[in-house]
C-alpha positions as CSV (number, residue, x, y, z in Angstrom):
1,M,137.2,72.0,62.6
2,E,136.9,75.4,61.7
3,K,137.9,77.9,64.6
4,I,135.5,80.4,66.0
5,S,136.3,83.4,68.2
6,R,134.9,83.7,71.9
7,R,132.9,86.6,71.0
8,S,131.5,84.7,68.0
9,F,130.6,81.8,70.2
10,L,129.0,83.9,72.9
11,N,126.7,85.8,70.3
12,K,125.8,82.5,68.7
13,S,125.1,80.4,72.1
14,A,121.6,82.0,72.7
15,V,120.6,79.3,70.0
16,L,121.8,76.2,71.8
17,A,119.1,76.3,74.6
18,G,116.2,75.8,72.3
19,T,117.8,73.9,69.4
20,A,121.0,72.4,70.8
21,Y,121.6,69.8,68.0
22,P,121.2,72.0,64.7
23,A,123.0,74.9,66.4
24,L,125.9,72.6,67.7
25,M,126.2,71.4,63.8
26,A,126.0,74.9,62.7
27,L,128.8,76.2,65.0
28,G,131.0,73.2,63.7
29,L,131.0,71.8,67.4
30,M,129.3,68.5,66.3
31,P,129.3,66.4,63.1
32,A,126.4,65.3,61.3
33,A,125.0,61.9,62.3
34,P,125.4,59.8,59.1
35,A,122.4,57.7,58.1
36,H,122.5,54.6,56.2
37,A,122.8,55.0,52.3
38,F,119.2,55.2,50.9
39,S,119.7,56.0,47.0
40,L,117.0,53.9,45.5
41,T,116.4,54.5,41.7
42,G,113.3,54.0,39.2
43,T,109.9,54.8,39.8
44,G,106.8,53.2,41.4
45,K,104.7,53.9,38.4
46,Q,101.9,55.1,40.6
47,K,101.4,51.7,42.2
48,H,99.0,52.0,45.0
49,V,100.3,51.1,48.3
50,V,97.7,50.7,51.2
51,I,99.7,51.4,54.5
52,L,97.9,50.2,57.4
53,G,98.9,52.2,60.8
54,G,99.7,56.0,60.7
55,G,102.8,55.6,63.3
56,L,106.1,56.5,62.5
57,A,106.8,53.3,60.5
58,G,103.8,53.7,58.4
59,M,104.3,57.4,57.7
60,T,107.9,57.1,57.1
61,A,107.1,54.3,54.5
62,A,104.6,56.7,52.9
63,Y,107.1,59.6,52.9
64,E,109.8,57.4,51.3
65,L,107.5,55.6,48.6
66,N,105.9,59.0,47.5
67,K,109.4,60.3,46.8
68,L,109.7,57.3,44.7
69,G,106.6,57.8,42.6
70,Y,104.1,55.6,44.2
71,R,100.5,56.3,45.6
72,T,100.1,55.8,49.0
73,T,97.0,55.5,51.4
74,I,97.5,55.5,55.2
75,L,94.8,54.4,57.4
76,E,95.0,55.4,61.1
77,A,92.2,54.4,63.4
78,R,92.7,57.0,66.0
79,N,91.9,60.9,65.2
80,R,95.7,61.9,65.5
81,S,99.1,60.4,63.8
82,G,101.9,59.0,65.4
83,G,100.9,55.8,67.5
84,R,103.0,55.3,70.2
85,V,104.8,58.6,69.9
86,F,102.3,60.3,72.1
87,S,102.9,63.6,74.0
88,V,100.2,64.1,76.4
89,R,99.7,68.0,76.2
90,K,96.3,70.2,76.9
91,G,93.7,68.7,75.1
92,S,95.0,65.2,74.5
93,T,92.8,61.9,74.6
94,N,93.5,58.4,75.0
95,Q,90.9,55.6,75.6
96,E,91.6,52.3,77.0
97,E,89.6,49.2,76.3
98,G,86.2,49.3,78.2
99,G,86.9,52.8,79.2
100,P,85.7,56.2,78.3
101,I,87.5,58.8,75.9
102,L,90.0,60.6,78.7
103,T,91.1,64.4,78.0
104,S,94.1,66.0,79.4
105,N,93.7,69.1,81.5
106,F,97.4,69.9,81.7
107,D,98.0,73.8,81.6
108,E,99.0,75.3,78.0
109,G,102.6,74.3,77.2
110,M,102.8,71.7,79.9
111,Y,103.1,68.0,78.7
112,F,104.9,64.7,79.0
113,N,106.0,61.8,76.6
114,A,103.7,58.8,77.3
115,G,105.5,57.0,74.8
116,P,109.2,57.3,73.3
117,S,111.0,60.0,75.4
118,R,114.5,59.3,74.5
119,I,116.9,59.1,71.3
120,P,120.3,57.7,71.7
121,H,123.0,59.6,70.2
122,H,124.0,56.3,68.2
123,H,120.6,56.1,66.3
124,K,121.6,57.6,63.4
125,L,118.7,57.2,61.5
126,T,116.3,58.9,64.0
127,L,118.7,61.7,64.2
128,H,118.7,61.7,60.4
129,Y,114.9,62.1,60.1
130,C,114.9,65.0,63.0
131,R,117.3,66.7,60.8
132,E,115.5,66.1,57.3
133,L,112.1,67.1,58.8
134,G,113.5,70.1,60.6
135,V,112.7,69.1,64.2
136,P,114.9,70.8,66.7
137,I,116.4,68.7,69.4
138,E,117.9,69.2,72.8
139,V,120.0,66.9,75.2
140,Y,117.8,64.6,77.4
141,N,119.4,64.3,81.0
142,N,118.9,60.4,81.5
143,V,121.6,60.1,84.1
144,N,121.4,62.2,87.3
145,E,123.7,61.5,90.1
146,S,121.4,63.8,92.6
147,T,118.2,61.6,91.8
148,Y,117.0,58.9,94.6
149,Y,116.9,55.4,95.2
150,F,113.8,54.6,97.5
151,S,113.7,50.9,98.8
152,E,110.8,50.1,100.9
153,G,111.5,47.2,103.4
154,K,113.3,46.4,106.9
155,G,117.0,47.6,106.4
156,R,118.7,50.4,107.9
157,L,118.3,52.6,104.6
158,S,114.9,51.1,103.8
159,N,111.9,53.8,103.5
160,Q,114.1,56.6,103.1
161,K,115.4,58.3,100.2
162,V,119.2,57.9,99.3
163,R,121.0,59.9,96.8
164,A,122.0,57.8,93.6
165,R,125.3,59.2,94.0
166,E,125.9,58.0,97.6
167,I,125.2,54.4,96.7
168,H,126.9,54.3,93.4
169,N,130.3,55.6,95.1
170,D,130.0,53.7,98.1
171,M,129.7,50.5,96.1
172,R,132.5,51.4,93.8
173,G,134.5,52.2,96.8
174,Y,133.7,48.8,98.4
175,T,134.2,46.8,95.5
176,S,137.4,48.2,94.5
177,E,138.8,47.8,98.2
178,L,137.9,44.2,97.9
179,L,139.5,43.6,94.8
180,A,142.5,45.5,95.9
181,K,142.7,43.6,99.0
182,A,142.4,40.4,96.8
183,L,145.4,41.5,94.6
184,D,147.5,42.7,97.4
185,Q,147.4,39.2,99.2
186,D,147.8,37.3,95.7
187,K,144.3,35.7,96.5
188,L,143.5,36.2,92.5
189,D,144.8,34.0,89.9
190,M,145.8,36.3,87.4
191,S,148.9,36.1,85.1
192,M,150.6,39.4,85.4
193,S,153.8,40.9,86.8
194,K,154.2,42.8,90.2
195,E,154.7,45.9,87.9
196,D,151.1,45.4,86.2
197,G,149.4,44.3,89.6
198,A,150.5,47.6,91.2
199,K,148.9,49.6,88.2
200,V,145.7,47.9,88.6
201,I,145.8,48.4,92.1
202,E,146.4,52.3,91.6
203,Y,143.5,52.3,89.2
204,L,141.5,50.8,91.8
205,R,142.5,53.3,94.3
206,A,141.5,56.2,92.0
207,E,138.0,54.3,90.8
208,G,137.0,53.7,94.2
209,G,138.3,56.7,96.1
210,L,140.5,54.5,98.4
211,D,143.2,56.1,100.7
212,I,146.8,55.1,101.0
213,D,145.9,52.0,102.8
214,K,143.7,50.9,100.2
215,L,140.8,51.3,102.3
216,Y,137.3,53.2,101.1
217,K,136.7,56.3,103.2
218,A,134.0,58.9,102.6
219,S,134.7,61.5,99.9
220,A,133.2,64.7,97.9
221,R,132.2,62.2,95.3
222,R,129.1,60.8,97.2
223,G,128.2,64.7,98.4
224,Y,128.0,66.6,101.6
225,L,126.1,67.1,104.7
226,E,127.2,70.6,104.7
227,A,128.3,72.0,101.2
228,P,131.4,74.1,101.2
229,G,130.9,77.9,100.9
230,A,132.4,81.3,101.6
231,G,134.8,82.1,104.6
232,E,135.7,79.1,106.7
233,K,132.8,77.0,105.1
234,S,135.0,74.1,104.1
235,G,132.3,71.6,103.8
236,K,131.2,68.6,106.2
237,L,131.3,65.1,104.2
238,A,128.9,62.7,105.0
239,D,129.6,59.4,106.2
240,P,129.5,56.2,103.8
241,H,126.7,53.8,104.2
242,K,127.8,50.5,105.5
243,L,128.1,47.6,103.0
244,V,125.8,45.4,105.1
245,D,123.3,48.2,105.5
246,I,122.9,48.7,101.5
247,I,122.6,44.7,100.8
248,Q,120.1,44.5,103.6
249,S,118.0,47.5,102.5
250,G,117.6,46.1,99.1
251,L,119.6,48.6,97.4
252,L,121.8,45.9,95.1
253,D,118.5,44.2,94.2
254,P,117.4,44.2,90.6
255,D,115.3,47.4,91.0
256,F,118.3,49.2,91.4
257,Y,121.0,47.7,89.2
258,N,119.4,48.4,85.7
259,V,122.4,51.0,85.5
260,A,121.7,53.6,82.9
261,E,125.4,54.5,82.5
262,Y,126.0,50.9,81.5
263,T,123.1,50.1,79.4
264,Y,123.9,50.7,75.7
265,E,120.8,52.5,74.6
266,L,120.6,54.5,77.4
267,Q,124.4,56.1,77.5
268,M,124.9,59.6,77.3
269,T,124.4,61.7,75.2
270,M,120.9,61.4,74.8
271,F,118.2,63.8,72.9
272,Q,114.5,64.6,72.8
273,A,112.6,66.6,70.4
274,V,112.1,70.1,71.6
275,G,108.5,70.5,73.0
276,G,107.4,67.0,72.8
277,M,108.4,64.0,70.8
278,D,105.0,63.8,69.0
279,N,106.7,66.8,67.0
280,I,108.6,64.0,65.1
281,A,105.2,62.4,64.3
282,K,103.8,65.9,63.4
283,A,106.5,66.7,60.9
284,L,106.1,63.3,59.2
285,E,102.2,64.0,58.9
286,K,102.9,67.3,57.1
287,K,104.7,65.4,54.3
288,V,102.1,62.8,53.9
289,S,98.8,64.4,55.0
290,P,97.4,64.2,51.4
291,S,97.8,60.2,52.1
292,L,96.5,60.1,55.6
293,K,93.2,59.0,56.6
294,L,92.6,59.6,60.3
295,G,89.6,57.8,62.0
296,A,89.7,54.8,59.5
297,E,89.7,51.6,61.5
298,V,91.1,48.7,59.6
299,K,88.7,45.6,60.0
300,K,89.8,43.1,57.2
301,V,92.8,42.8,55.3
302,H,93.0,40.0,52.5
303,N,95.5,39.1,49.8
304,L,94.1,39.0,46.3
305,P,95.6,37.1,43.0
306,D,97.0,40.6,42.1
307,G,96.6,43.0,44.8
308,V,95.4,43.6,48.5
309,R,91.6,44.5,49.7
310,V,91.0,46.4,52.8
311,I,88.0,47.2,54.5
312,Y,87.7,49.9,57.0
313,K,85.2,51.7,59.0
314,D,85.2,55.4,59.6
315,K,82.2,57.8,61.1
316,T,80.3,57.1,57.7
317,G,80.6,53.3,57.6
318,E,82.6,50.7,56.2
319,H,84.4,51.3,52.8
320,E,86.6,48.9,50.6
321,L,89.9,49.9,49.6
322,L,92.0,48.1,46.9
323,G,95.5,48.4,46.5
324,D,98.4,47.1,44.3
325,L,100.2,46.2,47.6
326,C,100.2,46.6,51.3
327,I,102.5,47.7,54.3
328,C,101.0,46.8,57.4
329,T,102.4,48.4,60.6
330,L,99.7,47.4,63.1
331,P,101.1,46.1,66.5
332,L,100.6,42.6,66.5
333,P,97.7,42.3,69.2
334,V,95.8,44.6,67.3
335,L,96.5,42.7,64.0
336,S,95.4,39.4,65.8
337,N,91.9,40.7,66.0
338,I,91.5,41.8,62.4
339,D,90.3,39.5,59.8
340,H,93.2,38.2,57.1
341,N,93.9,35.3,55.1
342,F,97.7,35.3,55.8
343,S,99.6,32.1,55.8
344,S,99.9,29.8,58.8
345,P,103.6,31.2,59.8
346,V,102.5,34.6,59.9
347,S,99.2,34.1,61.7
348,K,101.3,32.0,64.4
349,A,103.6,35.0,64.9
350,I,100.8,37.8,64.9
351,D,99.1,35.7,67.7
352,F,101.9,34.3,69.6
353,V,104.6,37.2,70.0
354,P,103.9,38.7,73.3
355,Y,103.9,42.5,74.0
356,I,105.3,44.3,77.0
357,Q,102.5,45.7,79.8
358,T,103.9,48.9,80.7
359,G,102.5,52.1,81.7
360,K,103.3,55.9,82.6
361,I,101.4,58.6,85.0
362,G,102.2,62.1,84.2
363,L,101.9,64.6,87.3
364,Q,101.6,68.4,86.9
365,F,102.8,70.5,89.9
366,K,102.5,74.5,90.2
367,R,106.1,74.6,91.3
368,R,109.2,72.4,90.1
369,F,110.0,71.4,93.8
370,W,112.3,68.8,92.6
371,E,114.6,71.6,91.0
372,E,114.0,74.4,93.8
373,D,114.4,72.2,97.1
374,E,116.3,69.1,96.1
375,H,118.5,70.3,93.2
376,I,117.3,67.7,90.7
377,F,117.5,68.5,87.0
378,G,116.6,65.8,85.1
379,G,117.4,62.0,85.5
380,I,115.6,59.0,87.3
381,T,114.4,58.2,90.7
382,H,114.2,54.3,91.2
383,T,112.1,52.4,93.7
384,N,111.5,48.9,94.4
385,N,107.7,49.6,94.7
386,D,105.1,49.6,92.0
387,L,106.1,53.5,91.0
388,T,109.1,51.7,89.7
389,Q,110.7,55.1,88.5
390,I,109.8,58.6,88.4
391,F,111.2,60.4,85.6
392,Y,112.3,64.3,86.0
393,P,111.7,66.8,83.0
394,S,114.9,67.7,80.7
395,N,113.0,70.8,79.8
396,G,111.6,74.0,81.1
397,Y,114.3,74.3,83.8
398,L,113.8,77.1,86.1
399,G,110.2,77.3,85.1
400,K,107.2,78.1,87.4
401,K,105.4,74.8,86.8
402,G,106.2,71.4,85.7
403,V,105.1,67.7,84.8
404,L,107.0,64.8,86.0
405,I,106.9,61.4,84.9
406,G,105.5,59.9,88.4
407,C,105.2,56.1,87.4
408,Y,106.9,54.3,84.8
409,N,106.7,50.5,85.2
410,F,106.5,47.1,83.5
411,N,105.1,43.6,83.5
412,D,103.3,42.5,86.7
413,K,103.6,46.0,88.4
414,A,102.2,47.7,85.2
415,K,99.5,44.9,85.2
416,R,98.5,46.0,88.7
417,V,98.6,49.7,88.0
418,G,96.7,49.4,84.8
419,E,93.8,47.3,86.6
420,M,93.0,50.7,88.8
421,S,90.6,53.1,87.8
422,M,92.2,56.5,86.8
423,A,91.3,58.0,89.9
424,E,93.2,55.4,92.1
425,R,96.0,55.5,89.7
426,E,96.6,59.0,90.7
427,K,96.2,58.2,94.4
428,F,98.4,55.5,94.2
429,A,101.0,57.8,92.5
430,L,100.7,60.6,94.9
431,E,100.9,58.3,98.1
432,K,104.0,56.4,96.8
433,G,105.6,59.5,95.4
434,S,104.8,61.2,98.7
435,L,107.3,59.0,100.4
436,I,110.0,60.5,98.3
437,H,108.7,63.9,97.7
438,P,106.6,65.2,100.6
439,Q,105.8,68.2,98.4
440,Y,103.6,66.5,96.3
441,K,100.6,66.9,98.7
442,Q,100.9,70.9,98.5
443,E,102.0,71.3,94.9
444,F,99.9,68.7,92.8
445,E,97.5,69.9,90.2
446,N,96.4,67.2,87.6
447,S,97.4,64.0,86.2
448,F,97.1,61.9,83.0
449,S,97.8,57.8,83.0
450,V,98.2,55.7,80.0
451,S,98.4,52.1,80.2
452,W,99.7,50.9,76.7
453,H,98.5,47.3,77.4
454,K,95.0,48.9,77.7
455,T,95.2,51.5,75.3
456,K,92.9,50.6,72.1
457,Y,94.7,50.3,68.8
458,N,98.0,49.7,70.9
459,M,97.3,46.5,73.5
460,G,101.1,46.6,74.4
461,G,104.0,48.8,74.7
462,W,106.4,46.8,72.5
463,A,107.3,43.1,71.0
464,V,109.2,41.2,73.6
465,Y,110.9,38.3,71.8
466,S,112.4,35.4,73.4
467,S,115.3,33.6,71.7
468,E,113.1,30.9,70.6
469,D,110.5,33.7,69.2
470,R,113.2,35.1,67.0
471,K,113.8,31.5,65.7
472,S,110.6,30.4,65.0
473,H,107.9,33.4,64.6
474,Y,110.2,36.6,64.1
475,P,111.6,35.3,60.3
476,A,107.9,35.1,59.1
477,L,107.3,39.1,59.6
478,L,110.5,39.8,57.9
479,K,109.4,38.7,54.3
480,P,106.0,39.6,52.5
481,D,102.9,37.2,52.9
482,K,102.2,37.4,49.1
483,N,101.1,41.0,48.4
484,V,101.5,42.2,52.1
485,Y,104.7,43.4,53.8
486,F,105.3,44.0,57.8
487,A,107.1,47.0,59.2
488,G,107.2,48.3,62.7
489,E,109.5,48.1,65.6
490,H,108.6,44.4,65.9
491,T,110.0,43.7,62.7
492,T,113.7,44.6,64.0
493,Y,116.1,44.2,66.7
494,L,115.3,47.8,68.0
495,T,112.1,47.1,69.8
496,A,110.9,50.0,72.1
497,W,112.9,52.5,70.1
498,M,111.8,54.9,67.3
499,A,114.9,53.6,65.5
500,G,112.9,50.5,64.9
501,A,110.1,52.2,63.4
502,F,112.3,54.1,60.9
503,E,114.8,51.1,60.1
504,S,111.8,48.9,59.5
505,A,110.1,51.5,57.0
506,R,113.4,52.0,55.1
507,S,113.9,48.1,55.0
508,V,110.5,47.2,53.7
509,V,110.4,50.3,51.3
510,T,113.8,48.8,49.5
511,A,112.1,45.3,49.5
512,L,108.8,46.6,47.9
513,H,110.4,48.8,45.2
514,G,112.9,46.2,44.5
515,R,109.9,44.0,43.5
516,V,108.1,46.6,41.6
517,T,111.2,47.9,39.6
518,E,112.8,44.1,39.4
519,Q,116.0,45.5,40.8
520,S,118.4,43.5,42.9
521,V,118.3,46.3,45.9
522,Q,119.3,45.3,49.8
523,Y,118.8,47.7,52.5
524,P,121.1,49.5,53.9
525,T,123.1,49.6,50.5
526,T,122.5,51.7,47.4
527,T,120.8,50.3,44.5
528,N,122.3,47.5,42.5
529,K,120.6,46.8,39.3
530,G,120.3,43.2,38.8
């Protein structure tokens, strides 16, 4: 790595705040993220490909096909591109089934990501497109020990906010103490020497913060009652919570043990697009704008002997569109209600693959009290009530105002909240959130709610495959049905992630181009002429 002087680094470091990833690469502090080889040869000969859906998968497919000399038309029912990549900001609109079109009243510059909000560092293709499209990214703080656990119940620790660091370190301590005692007393059937056992015990002492007697006591790891400071202010440690209190208060229940540090996709470092994830969609839209028809709702898609016929509706009426081939990226619950003549296996997959019920509620506050009062900068508070999670923004630190995600829930919890009116959702988020942050009552300004399973043209968050679905239904979506190909996160093992859209787009472009040019190509390899 090329060395830079301290002065040079300081002179350049101002760039890091707004465009961290490109700046780190420019400084030689982070290598470029490689992406799968994608070096297709041959020309599409102006073959017309009709693409259903203007989300990431649809626009990426068009972007790559246009490079290869195809003519593409993207039909998107909404008046915006991006699909589930939706950053709610001032003037943003959304419509749920049976409801009116709602418009966000957030202040200029305020936003929250109602859809995808995080990019794992190992999603190489997502980072590749951010780089290629010139979308700056910044670090997303997914793990924060200063956030809270809040468990409603009858235990000694119930109905009060407990810092995540307290529970994490207490449980590491108690677990390490139990294991160390078992090792000490030869209670574990482990084929190791005394020397090896001693090493494991020393590790457990370090991991759990055990004292010389291998007992868990309070330490600075779990925080202070009074922080250290100047003069004689050495700091006052908080006592550990009792193990029985943690258990009986529900803080070891599933609501709290989906630990972000351990989940592969959520391990740090994570990123987000500067200014909102929809900037990725906007950058793609600029590349494919001549091909993109907004406000074009697909009503019918039929295979023809030598092509495909699509009927769509816009504000001027119904129209017919003919193409040589088609790529369908529509969410399966939406496609299920569209007239088509697909084969029986494809029809069954479309009708039977379930999508998760999920929703978010963004809350704008006139003061960033979570930072000012509680020293929380990014991260997630977990609850066992219907809020499920509160996400604190990883942008605009030390600013005046802010938007946090006051509710991010799933399944039955999302269904219950989704059945509420918008006013009821706001009231619910404020009432439950105030149990953790009393400042809600004084600082709240306005909200915006999105229930994805009720949102028109989505009807769900993302595909949820059982192991049986992967065997029975999933394979039908991986190959073309005559002249129609399928793409989107639901055709990958990266459901719920933008990477699924990108990977599926490249995969289907490879297959389609191989068919047109009569080449033997397989994603993610370079071209092999056959």
